[in-house]
N, C-alpha and C positions, 0 to 999 in steps of 0.2 A: 067549450070544455077546457078547463085548466089542466096543466100537466100533473100537478099533485096538490094535495090539501095541506099547506104548511101549518095552518092553525091546528088542524087535527093531529098532525104529526107531533107538534109541540105538546099538545095535550096528552097524547099517549106516552110520549117519552117522559113527561112529567109524572104520569101515573106510575111508571116503573121507578122513577126517581124517589117517589114517596115510599114505595115498598123497599127500595134499596136503603134508605135512611133507617128504616126499622131494624135492619140487620145490625146496626151499631149497638143496639141493646140486647143482641143475642137472639132476636126473633127469627125463626126460620120462615122465610117467605117464598121459598122455591115453588111450591105448588100454586100459590097465588100469582106469582110472576108468570108461570107457564099458562095458567088459565087466562090471564090478561092478554098475553101475546096472542093466544089462539083467538080470543074475542076480537082483538084489534085486527088481526088478519082477516077474519070473517067479515068484518065491517068493510075493509078495503075491497073485498070481492063484490060487494053490492053497491058501492058508491057509483053514482051515474054522472056526477059533475066533474070527474077527473079520471085519470087512467089508473086502474087498480094496481098494476104492476109498478108504476112509478111511485105510487103511495107506499108500497111495500119497500121499494128500494130506498126511498127517502127515510122511512122509518128505521130500516136497518142501519143506514148511515148515521142517523141521530143516536141510536143506541150505541153504536161503535164510538162515535165522537164523545158521548157522555162518559163512557168508560175510560177512554183515553184521557179526558180532561179531569177526571176525578183525582183528587190529591192523594199522594202516596200514603198519607196517614189514614186513609179510609179504604183499606183493601177490601172490606166486606161490601162496600158500596160498589166498588169497581167490579168485583166478582159478580154482583147481582146484574149489572148491565151486561157483562160478558155472558152470563147464563141466559139472560133474555135473548141476546143475539144468537146464542147457540140453539135455542128452541124455536127460533123464528125461521120459517122456510125461506129459501132464496127465490122461490117462484110460487105464484098463486095457482 
């Protein structure tokens, strides 16, 4: 059993990133982000090849890092990552 699924974490962070970019055109993606985060966390609960809580922790770290690394000229993108992190539970 591996500690966490890095590829899956990257895929899910990328999915939130795609939604975040849509905010640049004024699209409201909050509900879609929330539903995605819920779906991602549900998937972490059922994964058998790694530790669910470690997947969640890695996911939260990836969301946080993506928000921090977002350029200051893209505040909507940063806010989307921050929102995703805010609706993501700290524990499964």
